[in-house]
C-alpha positions in Angstrom: -9.1 8.1 -48.4 -6.1 7.3 -46.3 -8.3 7.0 -43.2 -10.9 4.8 -45.0 -8.0 2.6 -46.2 -6.7 2.4 -42.6 -10.0 1.2 -41.3 -10.4 -1.4 -44.1 -7.1 -2.9 -43.1 -8.1 -2.8 -39.5 -11.4 -4.6 -40.2 -9.4 -7.4 -42.0 -6.9 -7.7 -39.2 -9.8 -7.8 -36.7 -11.5 -10.6 -38.6 -8.3 -12.7 -38.7 -7.9 -12.2 -35.0 -11.4 -13.3 -34.3 -11.0 -16.5 -36.3 -7.6 -17.4 -34.7 -8.3 -17.0 -31.0 -9.9 -20.3 -30.3 -8.7 -20.6 -26.7 -10.7 -17.6 -25.5 -14.4 -17.3 -24.8 -16.5 -15.5 -27.4 -16.7 -12.4 -25.2 -12.9 -12.3 -24.7 -12.4 -12.8 -28.5 -14.4 -9.7 -29.2 -12.8 -7.7 -26.4 -9.3 -8.6 -27.6 -10.1 -7.9 -31.2 -11.6 -4.5 -30.4 -8.6 -3.7 -28.2 -6.1 -4.6 -31.0 -8.1 -2.6 -33.5 -8.2 0.6 -31.4 -4.5 0.3 -30.5 -3.5 -0.1 -34.1 -5.6 2.9 -35.1 -4.1 5.1 -32.4 -0.5 4.1 -33.4 -1.1 4.6 -37.1 -2.8 8.0 -36.6 -0.2 9.2 -34.1 2.6 8.0 -36.4 4.6 6.4 -33.6 8.3 5.8 -34.3 9.0 3.4 -31.5 10.1 -0.1 -32.2 7.7 -2.8 -31.2 8.2 -6.6 -31.1 5.4 -9.0 -30.8 4.8 -11.8 -28.2 1.8 -14.0 -28.7 -0.1 -11.1 -30.3 1.0 -8.4 -27.8 3.1 -5.5 -28.9 6.0 -4.7 -26.6 8.0 -1.5 -27.1 11.8 -1.7 -27.1 13.2 0.6 -24.4 16.2 2.7 -25.4 19.0 3.0 -22.8 22.8 3.7 -23.2 22.8 3.2 -26.9 21.0 -0.1 -26.6 17.4 -1.3 -26.8 16.0 -3.4 -24.0 13.4 -6.0 -24.7 11.5 -6.8 -21.4 9.9 -10.1 -22.2 7.1 -11.8 -20.3 7.4 -15.2 -18.6 5.7 -17.0 -21.4 8.7 -16.5 -23.7 11.0 -18.5 -21.5 8.5 -21.0 -19.9 6.2 -21.7 -22.8 8.9 -21.2 -25.5 7.0 -18.4 -27.2 9.4 -16.5 -29.5 9.2 -12.8 -30.0 8.4 -11.6 -33.5 11.0 -9.0 -34.4 10.3 -6.7 -37.3 12.7 -6.1 -40.1 15.1 -3.2 -39.7 16.1 -3.9 -36.0 19.8 -4.7 -35.5 19.7 -7.6 -33.1 23.2 -6.8 -31.8 21.8 -3.6 -30.3 19.0 -5.4 -28.4 19.4 -6.7 -24.8 16.8 -9.4 -24.1 15.6 -9.8 -20.6 13.1 -12.5 -19.6 10.7 -12.7 -16.7 9.8 -16.0 -15.1 7.0 -17.5 -12.9 4.5 -14.7 -13.0 1.8 -13.5 -15.4 2.1 -10.4 -17.6 -0.7 -7.8 -17.6 -1.2 -5.7 -20.7 -3.2 -2.5 -20.4 -3.9 -0.3 -23.4 -5.5 3.1 -22.7 -7.7 5.2 -24.9 -5.1 7.9 -25.4 -2.3 5.3 -26.1 0.0 6.9 -23.6 0.4 6.9 -19.8 1.4 10.5 -19.6 -2.0 11.8 -18.3 -2.5 9.2 -15.6 1.2 9.6 -14.5 1.0 13.4 -14.2 -2.4 13.7 -12.4 -3.9 11.0 -10.3 -7.4 12.4 -10.7 -7.3 11.5 -14.4 -9.1 8.3 -15.4 -8.7 6.6 -18.7 -10.8 3.8 -20.2 -9.1 1.0 -22.1 -8.6 -2.8 -22.3 -6.7 -5.2 -20.1 -5.4 -8.7 -20.8 -3.4 -11.3 -18.9 -0.8 -13.5 -20.5 0.0 -16.4 -18.2 3.5 -17.9 -17.8 2.3 -21.0 -19.6 1.6 -18.9 -22.7 -2.2 -18.7 -22.7 -4.3 -15.6 -22.4 -6.5 -16.1 -19.4 -8.3 -12.8 -19.3 -9.3 -10.0 -21.7 -11.7 -7.3 -20.5 -12.7 -3.7 -21.1 -11.7 -1.2 -18.4 -13.9 1.5 -17.1 -10.7 3.2 -16.2 -7.1 3.1 -15.0 -5.9 5.9 -12.7 -2.9 6.8 -10.6 -3.3 6.3 -6.8 -1.4 6.7 -3.6 0.2 9.6 -1.8 4.0 9.6 -1.4 4.3 6.5 -3.6 2.7 8.6 -6.4 4.4 11.9 -5.9 7.9 10.8 -5.1 8.5 8.1 -7.7 8.4 7.9 -11.5 7.2 4.3 -11.3 3.6 5.0 -10.3 1.0 2.8 -8.5 -2.4 2.4 -10.2 -6.0 1.5 -9.6 -8.2 -0.1 -12.3 -11.9 -0.6 -12.5 -13.3 -3.3 -14.8 -16.5 -2.8 -16.8 -18.1 -5.6 -14.8 -17.1 -7.7 -11.8 -14.9 -10.6 -12.8 -12.4 -12.9 -11.1 -8.9 -11.6 -11.7 -5.5 -13.3 -11.4 -7.1 -16.1 -9.4 -8.7 -13.7 -6.9 -12.4 -13.4 -6.1 -14.7 -11.6 -8.6 -14.8 -7.8 -8.2 -14.4 -4.6 -10.4 -11.6 -2.6 -8.6 -8.0 -3.7 -8.2 -4.8 -2.0 -7.0 -1.4 -2.3 -8.7 1.2 -1.6 -5.9 4.4 -0.3 -7.4 6.6 -1.1 -4.3 8.9 1.7 -5.5 10.1 2.5 -2.0 11.1 -1.1 -1.4 14.3 -2.3 -3.2 13.3 -6.0 -2.5 9.7 -5.4 -3.8 8.6 -8.0 -1.2 7.8 -6.2 2.0 4.1 -5.7 1.2 3.7 -9.4 0.3 5.7 -10.5 3.4 3.6 -8.3 5.7 0.3 -9.4 4.2 1.5 -13.0 4.7 1.8 -12.3 8.4 -1.5 -10.4 8.4 -3.2 -13.4 6.8 -1.6 -15.7 9.4 -3.2 -13.5 12.0 -6.6 -13.6 10.4 -7.0 -9.8 9.8 -9.6 -8.4 7.4 -8.7 -8.3 3.7 -5.2 -9.7 4.3 -5.3 -12.3 1.5 -2.0 -12.1 -0.4 -1.9 -10.5 -3.8 -0.3 -11.6 -7.1 3.0 -10.4 -8.6 2.8 -9.4 -12.3 4.8 -7.7 -15.0 2.8 -4.7 -16.1 2.9 -3.3 -19.7 1.2 0.0 -20.3 0.4 0.7 -24.0 3.1 -1.8 -24.8 5.8 -0.2 -22.6 7.2 -2.2 -19.7 6.2 -0.5 -16.5 7.9 -2.9 -14.1 7.1 -5.5 -11.4 3.8 -4.8 -9.6 1.9 -6.5 -6.7 -1.8 -6.7 -7.4 -4.2 -6.8 -4.5 -7.8 -6.2 -3.7 -9.0 -2.7 -3.1 -10.1 -2.0 0.5 -13.9 -1.6 0.1 -17.2 -2.8 1.5 -18.2 -5.7 -0.7 -19.4 -9.3 0.0 -16.1 -10.7 -1.4 -13.9 -8.1 0.4 -14.9 -6.3 3.6 -18.1 -8.2 4.2 -20.1 -5.8 6.3 -23.5 -4.1 5.8 -23.3 -1.7 2.8 -24.7 1.5 4.2 -23.7 3.5 1.1 -25.8 1.1 -1.1 -28.7 1.3 1.4 -28.5 5.2 1.4 -28.6 5.3 -2.4 -31.6 3.0 -2.5 -33.4 5.2 0.0 -32.8 8.1 -2.3 -33.9 6.5 -5.6 -30.3 5.5 -6.4 -29.3 9.1 -7.1 -25.7 10.1 -7.1 -25.1 11.1 -3.4 -22.2 13.4 -4.5 -24.8 15.8 -6.1 -26.3 16.8 -2.7 -25.0 20.0 -1.0 -22.3 19.7 1.6 -23.1 20.1 5.3 -20.2 21.4 7.3 -19.4 21.9 10.9 -16.0 22.8 12.5 -15.2 19.1 12.9 -17.4 17.2 10.4 -18.3 17.1 6.7 -21.5 15.4 5.5 -24.1 15.7 2.7 -27.6 17.1 2.9 -29.1 13.8 1.8 -32.9 13.8 2.5 -33.7 10.2 3.1 -32.1 7.7 5.6 -32.1 3.9 5.6 -33.9 2.2 8.5 -30.6 1.4 10.3 -27.6 3.7 10.3 -25.6 1.9 13.0 -23.4 0.4 10.2 -21.6 -0.4 8.2 -18.8 2.2 8.3 -15.3 2.0 6.9 -13.1 4.8 8.2 -9.4 5.7 7.7 -7.3 7.6 10.1 -5.0 10.2 8.5 -2.4 12.5 9.9 -3.3 16.2 10.4 -1.1 17.9 7.8 -2.2 15.7 4.9 -5.8 15.6 6.1 -6.0 19.5 6.1 -4.3 19.7 2.8 -6.8 17.4 1.1 -9.9 18.4 3.2 -11.8 19.6 0.1 -11.3 16.2 -1.6 -12.8 14.1 1.3 -16.4 13.2 0.7 -17.2 12.9 4.5 -15.1 13.1 7.6 -15.0 13.8 11.4 -12.4 14.9 13.9 -12.3 13.7 17.5 -11.5 15.7 20.6 -7.9 14.3 20.5 -7.6 15.7 17.0 -7.7 12.2 15.4 -8.8 12.8 11.8 -11.1 10.1 10.2 -12.2 10.0 6.6 -15.2 7.9 5.7 -14.3 5.5 2.9 -17.8 4.0 3.1 -20.3 5.5 2.9 -18.1 8.1 1.0 -20.9 10.6 1.1 -22.7 10.3 4.4 -25.8 12.0 5.7 -25.5 14.4 8.6 -27.2 11.8 10.8 -24.7 9.1 9.8 -21.7 11.4 10.5 -23.2 12.3 13.8 -23.7 8.7 14.7 -20.2 7.4 13.8 -18.6 10.5 15.2 -20.3 10.1 18.6 -19.5 6.4 18.6 -15.8 6.8 17.8 -15.6 9.6 20.3 -16.9 7.2 23.0 -14.2 4.7 21.9 -11.5 7.4 22.2 -12.7 8.6 25.6 -12.5 5.1 27.0 -9.1 4.3 25.4 -7.6 7.5 26.7 -9.1 7.2 30.2 -6.7 5.6 32.7 -9.6 3.5 34.0 -10.7 2.6 30.4 -14.2 4.0 30.9 -16.0 6.6 28.8 -17.3 8.9 31.5 -20.1 10.2 29.3 -21.7 6.7 28.8 -20.0 4.6 31.4 -18.9 2.1 28.7 -15.7 0.1 29.2 -13.3 0.1 26.3 -13.6 -3.7 25.8 -17.3 -3.2 25.3 -16.7 -0.7 22.5 -13.8 -2.2 20.5 -13.1 -5.7 19.3 -10.0 -6.2 21.4 -8.8 -9.2 19.3 -8.6 -7.3 16.0 -7.0 -4.3 17.7 -4.4 -6.5 19.3 -3.6 -8.3 16.0 -3.5 -5.0 14.1 -1.2 -3.5 16.7 1.1 -6.5 16.6 1.3 -6.5 12.8 2.4 -2.8 12.8 4.8 -3.3 15.7 6.4 -6.6 14.6 6.9 -5.3 11.0 8.3 -2.0 12.5 5.9 -0.1 10.1 7.0 3.5 9.9 3.4 4.5 9.1 1.9 2.2 11.7 -1.0 4.0 13.4 -0.3 7.1 11.4 -1.7 6.7 7.9 -3.5 4.0 5.9 -4.9 3.0 9.3 -8.4 1.6 8.8 -11.3 0.7 11.2 -14.8 -0.6 10.6 -18.1 -1.0 12.3 -21.1 -3.2 11.2 -24.8 -2.7 12.2 -25.5 -3.2 15.9 -27.5 -6.3 15.1 -24.3 -8.0 13.9 -21.8 -6.3 16.2 -21.9 -3.1 18.2 -18.0 -2.9 18.3 -15.4 -1.1 16.3 -12.9 -3.4 14.6 -9.3 -2.6 13.5 -8.4 -3.3 9.8 -8.3 -3.9 6.9 -4.5 -3.9 6.5 -2.7 -1.7 4.1 0.7 -0.2 3.1 3.8 -2.1 4.2 6.6 -0.9 2.0 8.4 1.1 4.7 8.7 -1.8 7.1 11.2 -4.4 8.3 14.0 -1.9 8.5 13.4 -0.2 5.2 14.5 3.5 5.3 13.9 5.2 2.0 16.1 8.3 1.4 13.1 10.5 0.7 11.9 10.2 4.3 15.1 11.5 5.8 16.6 9.8 8.9 14.8 6.6 10.0 16.5 4.0 12.2 17.0 0.6 10.5 17.5 -1.1 13.9 15.3 -4.1 14.7 15.7 -3.3 18.4 12.5 -1.2 18.6 9.3 -1.1 20.7 7.5 2.0 19.6 4.0 1.2 20.9 3.1 3.0 17.6 4.0 6.4 19.2 7.4 7.1 17.7 6.2 9.1 14.7 5.6 12.8 15.1 2.1 12.2 13.6 1.3 9.1 15.6 -2.2 8.3 16.8 -2.6 8.5 20.6 -4.8 5.4 20.7 -2.4 2.5 20.6 0.1 3.7 23.1 -2.8 4.2 25.5 -4.1 0.7 24.8 -0.7 -0.8 25.3 -0.8 -0.1 29.1 -4.3 -1.5 29.5 -4.0 -4.8 31.4 -6.4 -6.8 29.2 -4.9 -5.4 26.0 -1.3 -6.2 27.1 -2.2 -9.7 28.3 -3.8 -10.6 24.9 -0.9 -8.9 23.1 1.8 -11.0 24.7 -0.3 -14.2 24.5 -0.9 -13.7 20.7 2.8 -12.9 20.2 3.9 -16.0 22.1 1.4 -18.5 20.5 1.0 -17.1 17.0 3.9 -14.9 16.0 7.2 -15.7 17.7 7.3 -19.2 16.3 6.2 -18.1 12.8 8.9 -15.5 12.3 11.6 -18.0 11.4 9.2 -19.6 8.9 8.7 -16.1 7.4 12.4 -15.5 7.1 13.6 -19.0 6.1 10.7 -20.2 3.9 8.2 -17.5 2.9 10.8 -14.9 2.0 13.1 -17.2 -0.1 10.0 -18.5 -2.0 8.8 -15.0 -2.8 12.4 -14.0 -3.8 12.7 -16.9 -6.1 9.3 -16.4 -7.7 10.1 -12.7 -8.5 13.8 -12.9 -9.2 13.7 -12.6 -13.0 11.0 -9.9 -12.9 12.9 -8.0 -10.2 16.0 -8.0 -12.4 13.9 -6.5 -15.2 12.4 -3.9 -12.8 15.9 -2.8 -11.7 17.1 -2.5 -15.3 14.0 -0.5 -16.3 14.1 1.8 -13.2 17.9 1.8 -12.6 18.0 5.6 -12.4 15.2 5.7 -9.8 16.9 3.0 -7.7 20.0 5.1 -7.8 18.2 8.3 -7.0 16.6 6.8 -3.9 19.9 5.3 -2.9 18.8 1.7 -3.4 22.1 0.7 -4.9 22.9 -2.5 -3.1 22.1 -5.6 -5.2 19.0 -7.6 -4.4 20.8 -10.4 -2.7 22.2 -8.0 -0.2 18.8 -6.5 0.4 17.2 -9.9 0.9 20.0 -11.0 3.3 19.4 -7.8 5.3 15.6 -8.5 5.4 16.0 -12.1 6.5 18.4 -11.1 9.2 16.2 -8.3 10.3 13.2 -10.6 10.8 15.2 -13.0 13.0 16.8 -10.2 15.0 13.3 -8.6 15.4 12.1 -11.9 16.9 15.1 -12.0 19.3 14.3 -8.5 20.6 10.6 -8.9 20.9 11.0 -12.3 22.6 12.9 -10.6 25.4 10.3 -7.9 25.7 7.1 -9.9 25.5 8.0 -13.5 26.4 10.8 -12.9 29.0 9.1 -9.7 30.1 12.3 -7.5 30.4 11.3 -3.8 30.6 12.2 -1.7 27.6 13.1 2.0 27.9 12.9 4.6 25.2 15.6 7.1 24.3 14.0 9.9 22.4 16.3 12.1 20.3 15.4 15.7 19.4 17.0 18.1 17.0 15.9 21.8 17.2 13.0 20.6 19.4 11.8 18.3 16.7 11.6 14.5 17.0 14.6 13.0 15.2 14.6 9.3 16.2 13.9 6.9 19.0 16.2 4.2 20.3 15.4 1.4 22.7 17.3 -0.5 25.5 16.4 -3.2 27.9 16.4 -2.5 31.6 19.9 -2.0 33.0 21.6 -1.7 29.6 23.8 1.2 28.7 23.3 3.8 26.0 23.7 2.4 22.5 25.8 4.2 20.0 24.1 7.5 19.3 23.7 8.6 15.7 25.2 11.8 14.3 22.7 14.2 12.7 23.0 15.0 9.1 21.8 18.4 8.0 22.9 20.7 5.2 22.7 23.8 7.4 24.4 22.4 10.5 26.9 19.8 11.6 26.6 17.5 14.6 28.4 18.3 17.8 27.1 16.1 20.6 24.0 15.1 22.6 22.8 16.5 25.9 20.1 15.6 28.4 17.1 17.8 29.1 19.0 19.5 32.0 21.9 20.3 29.7 24.4 17.7 30.8 26.3 15.2 28.6 24.9 11.7 29.3 27.1 9.1 31.0 27.4 6.4 28.3 28.5 3.9 31.0 25.5 4.4 33.3 22.8 1.7 33.2 19.4 2.9 32.1 16.3 2.2 34.2 13.8 4.8 32.7 12.9 6.6 29.6 15.2 9.6 28.7 15.3 12.4 26.2 18.4 13.7 24.5 18.8 16.9 22.4 21.4 17.5 19.7 23.8 20.3 20.0 24.5 21.5 16.4 27.4 23.5 14.8 25.6 25.9 12.5 27.3 26.7 9.2 28.1 30.3 8.3 25.6 31.7 5.8 
């Protein structure tokens, strides 16, 4: 009887909701009402004891902290004057009200009514509903979700504030972006400013790189609980409104009666993984979207990859589209990329097996611009992971392109504690070879005459003059737009900020970021406009790469860092031949230094 009574009440509530939501379309009315009904049923059956306040029909949980309750309120409360409905029994003196500004609020309610499952296992997918409450107080979007799931690698495993991917039931325009089904919610947990991804994508868009359109900052509420400030972007995928190349996966499914390609048996070799798919499309020269990953993670997740290939130089590439490729498709793209690699790594720039010159095999413009984006932003992961390339059918282009762009939280001098020692100096010219898992491609391209000439020309004409605008206009505008939301994010995730040593206030972090951009310009202007040679000082500890420093021709050694290990203290640095370096001697070549450690007694 109690359950029947519950559903009778729900039906009445639903009817009232349907009559009152005049601003929404008929479909959105039904979606919103169904969402509200299911949410209420879940909470009543689960007997939740959390306190909720209501804003424009959306329930928002009060978050307990230090004997207080925090109400994280969307922009509409302040900008549209919408008042929160506070239920009886709540002592207002115990509530801290925080208000966002300028950005929309996204409300996602999952089927289970909790985010525990998607936050503990990124393979878990939950259906639900999603709505957008704009800063001006109107609901602009209500839609059913096929799923929400966790995503990412380190950003998922190292932080309590998780990144997510959603898939709508049908393609739809979302947050002012082009119509699609899949969207990414970037948590920016590793970046105390929350802005480095947006700032880097702004530069990428300025350079015209694929899928570089800027995203949208939002306040995210999961099952009524404030999850923090998020940056919503397109998912990297082959679609007309995204990476607009030939959809080989779609063509392969059509050739096989639209069957699920994952159902076919796996075809393995020592360096490739494909599927035993019987039928091929007429043209398998494209399109391919591939992602380079570093060896350790690639091997750890090898069973999860739908299709992949490994080159002779041990460059590991995962096929993102088609995810499940035929043996012939893998053979084709493997052979093509191998030819690219052969030519890039050849001193003469020629693949000896085919006689092809590297500029005939790659789109040098996209490679130059992608390299510059990684180098200028000092991306720790540049050329290491989240490094994408694509190729269309030969009838459109027979070349390999660099892009789309992705993952720029550890850039512009950001050194999260979980990564250990990373230099925060803007005086760097890594050629994307400073990471122990770096690709060998870009450092080889850097010394190619055509590549270097285009690189310096692009930097001079398109980047150097834009960096002050990035620091003095784009960054302050982003900072102002997100200021109130960032304050809420810091309050909600204060322990995580502290855990990862992000304890400086946001103004300090923003001042560092602005200064970094301008000092980065100063250094790179000397290297690429004035043409002063740069020498690399490589630091090793226990025969492992520790860091790289950079000096201009004729300069002296910079101040060398002291290593920081639990098992050993730092003594001094020595050269490869065992001598202590002369700190007053000018440097005219690359050098390597090794740390001498004082080991603690065990």
